[in-house]
PAFI-637125 format. One record per residue (C-alpha): residue number from 1; x, y, z; residue in three letters. Coordinates in Angstrom, 3 decimals. Layout:
N
   k       xx       yy       zz   r
 NUM        X        Y        Z ALA
...
% end
This chain:
165
   k       xx       yy       zz   r
   1  -15.165   98.711  -13.813 MET
   2  -17.949   96.635  -15.800 ILE
   3  -15.491   94.068  -16.953 GLY
   4  -13.463   93.868  -13.396 THR
   5  -16.134   93.084  -11.612 THR
   6  -17.754   90.583  -13.955 SER
   7  -14.410   88.358  -14.154 PHE
   8  -14.045   88.446   -9.502 ASP
   9  -17.229   87.197  -10.460 GLY
  10  -16.763   84.866  -13.052 PHE
  11  -13.778   83.570  -11.464 SER
  12  -15.567   82.080   -8.727 GLN
  13  -17.666   79.512  -11.696 GLY
  14  -17.177   76.728  -12.876 PRO
  15  -16.631   77.906  -16.181 VAL
  16  -12.961   79.690  -15.210 TRP
  17  -12.253   77.353  -12.186 THR
  18  -11.882   74.835  -15.260 SER
  19   -9.704   77.149  -17.359 ILE
  20   -7.365   78.531  -14.678 VAL
  21   -5.265   75.172  -14.344 PRO
  22   -4.319   75.289  -18.799 HIS
  23   -3.349   79.138  -18.468 LEU
  24   -1.279   78.014  -14.960 GLN
  25    0.691   75.412  -16.485 SER
  26    1.084   77.404  -19.778 ALA
  27    2.668   80.344  -17.684 PHE
  28    4.562   77.408  -15.819 THR
  29    6.331   75.884  -18.656 LYS
  30    7.292   79.502  -19.582 LEU
  31    9.415   80.111  -16.581 GLY
  32    7.181   80.659  -14.485 PHE
  33    6.326   79.583  -10.564 GLY
  34    3.323   78.346   -9.619 LEU
  35    2.223   81.693   -7.500 GLU
  36    3.724   83.861   -9.808 ARG
  37    1.735   81.229  -12.865 ALA
  38   -1.491   81.676  -11.285 LEU
  39   -1.669   85.192  -11.072 GLU
  40   -1.007   85.723  -14.464 ALA
  41   -3.236   83.318  -15.541 GLY
  42   -5.863   85.352  -13.454 PHE
  43   -4.883   88.722  -14.963 THR
  44   -5.116   86.906  -18.258 VAL
  45   -8.929   86.459  -17.547 GLY
  46   -9.355   89.723  -16.351 LEU
  47   -7.957   91.393  -19.454 VAL
  48  -10.051   89.003  -21.885 VAL
  49  -13.139   89.457  -19.466 VAL
  50  -12.590   93.445  -19.628 VAL
  51  -11.247   93.564  -23.367 LEU
  52  -15.207   91.877  -23.785 LEU
  53  -17.010   93.764  -22.453 VAL
  54  -15.422   96.822  -24.434 GLY
  55  -16.046   94.323  -26.933 GLY
  56  -20.330   94.510  -27.006 LEU
  57  -20.101   97.775  -26.211 TYR
  58  -18.434   98.958  -29.134 ARG
  59  -20.358   95.970  -31.056 LEU
  60  -23.478   97.320  -29.779 GLY
  61  -21.993  101.665  -31.148 VAL
  62  -21.951   99.855  -34.061 MET
  63  -25.034   98.977  -34.438 GLY
  64  -26.399  102.432  -34.294 MET
  65  -25.047  103.504  -36.854 THR
  66  -26.843  101.458  -39.189 THR
  67  -30.083  102.937  -37.938 VAL
  68  -29.359  106.937  -39.478 ARG
  69  -26.712  106.592  -41.647 ARG
  70  -23.571  109.251  -41.251 GLY
  71  -23.406  108.741  -38.204 ASP
  72  -19.679  108.079  -36.522 ASP
  73  -18.838  104.901  -34.234 ALA
  74  -16.309  106.556  -32.334 ALA
  75  -18.311  109.744  -32.394 VAL
  76  -21.453  107.970  -30.591 LEU
  77  -19.193  105.548  -28.597 SER
  78  -17.927  108.944  -26.968 ARG
  79  -21.663  110.418  -26.438 ARG
  80  -22.794  107.313  -24.971 PHE
  81  -19.862  106.116  -22.413 ILE
  82  -21.553  107.825  -19.606 HIS
  83  -24.582  105.640  -19.454 THR
  84  -22.079  102.521  -18.358 LEU
  85  -21.285  104.537  -15.169 VAL
  86  -24.216  103.717  -13.014 PRO
  87  -24.608  100.670  -14.422 ILE
  88  -20.909  100.049  -13.492 ALA
  89  -21.707  101.962  -10.129 LEU
  90  -24.330   99.462   -9.145 ALA
  91  -22.402   95.702  -10.241 TYR
  92  -19.402   96.813   -7.934 VAL
  93  -22.534   97.904   -5.299 VAL
  94  -24.042   94.447   -5.676 ALA
  95  -20.888   92.700   -5.504 HIS
  96  -19.696   93.864   -3.046 TYR
  97  -22.151   95.172   -0.107 PHE
  98  -21.615   92.310    2.207 SER
  99  -17.624   92.828    2.244 LEU
 100  -17.963   95.846    2.798 PHE
 101  -20.977   95.471    5.039 MET
 102  -18.781   92.893    7.256 TYR
 103  -14.542   93.966    6.992 GLN
 104  -15.353   97.411    7.551 SER
 105  -16.281   96.678   10.649 GLN
 106  -12.364   95.209   11.073 ALA
 107  -11.410   98.647   11.148 MET
 108  -12.208   98.945   14.220 ALA
 109   -9.602   96.434   15.028 TYR
 110   -7.018   97.079   12.961 LEU
 111   -6.821  100.487   14.184 ALA
 112   -6.001   99.249   17.603 SER
 113   -3.225   96.271   16.507 ASP
 114   -2.347   97.798   12.922 PRO
 115    0.709   95.793   13.552 LEU
 116   -0.109   92.704   14.855 GLY
 117    1.933   92.854   17.983 HIS
 118   -0.950   93.052   20.668 GLY
 119   -1.299   97.146   21.241 SER
 120   -4.443   98.017   21.954 ASN
 121   -4.081  102.238   20.496 LEU
 122   -7.903  102.512   20.374 PHE
 123   -9.078  100.270   22.883 GLY
 124  -11.049   98.443   20.364 THR
 125   -8.201   95.522   19.639 ALA
 126  -10.827   92.799   21.012 SER
 127  -13.749   93.440   18.639 ALA
 128  -14.918   91.533   16.103 GLY
 129  -17.532   91.783   12.837 ILE
 130  -20.910   91.396   13.662 ASN
 131  -22.172   89.340   11.322 TYR
 132  -25.610   89.661   11.759 GLY
 133  -25.084   93.108   11.228 VAL
 134  -27.392   92.466    8.013 ILE
 135  -28.955   88.885    6.699 SER
 136  -28.117   87.438    3.539 ALA
 137  -32.133   88.612    2.543 THR
 138  -31.069   92.397    3.289 GLY
 139  -27.825   91.619    1.115 VAL
 140  -30.128   90.837   -1.302 TRP
 141  -32.666   93.347   -1.604 TYR
 142  -29.622   95.935   -1.239 VAL
 143  -27.920   93.941   -4.479 GLN
 144  -31.888   93.693   -6.038 VAL
 145  -32.164   97.688   -5.571 ALA
 146  -28.512   98.633   -6.765 ALA
 147  -29.318   96.800   -9.986 LEU
 148  -32.472   98.045  -10.860 LEU
 149  -31.307  101.323   -9.845 ALA
 150  -28.144  101.103  -11.894 GLY
 151  -29.457   99.795  -15.128 HIS
 152  -32.947  102.392  -14.958 VAL
 153  -30.390  105.212  -14.640 SER
 154  -28.235  104.180  -17.239 GLY
 155  -31.579  102.995  -19.632 LEU
 156  -33.429  107.091  -18.943 LEU
 157  -29.370  108.195  -19.684 LEU
 158  -29.359  106.589  -22.845 ALA
 159  -32.526  107.343  -23.825 HIS
 160  -31.978  111.622  -23.173 ASP
 161  -28.714  111.593  -25.218 ARG
 162  -30.926  109.493  -27.860 ALA
 163  -33.227  111.887  -28.040 ILE
 164  -30.059  114.337  -28.181 ALA
 165  -28.695  112.927  -30.930 THR
% end
């Protein structure tokens, strides 16, 4: 979850937008159509970022083995993996909160006219999205609170597990 959410944010930045045309070109040369080549490029980017996050975790675990000789990296990896769950959840909340707040409102009119043929099954087909439901500042506060809570929770869990180990 940390890797995929990180890639979602990274894919909107200037570094990725300078890399992806080269990947798309490489896949086009392999016989992919333009759209499929772009999808393949994004898939490669997603896999690389997930592997990078996993590698960083593994590197941290290997560092833990130097504290007390005889601890197996695979065992430590399994003992501490749960500490990443609150951090992953925090990234998901921080990254997708505004999308959820705005797009969840679309369910009202989509439920009334799911196929877009002008139906009004529940009388909500004319409903819209209220972008004033939360301000940009409100979104920022939720994101910061989620990130702080997730990281503090992860640190508490890691500290507790380290003491027990």
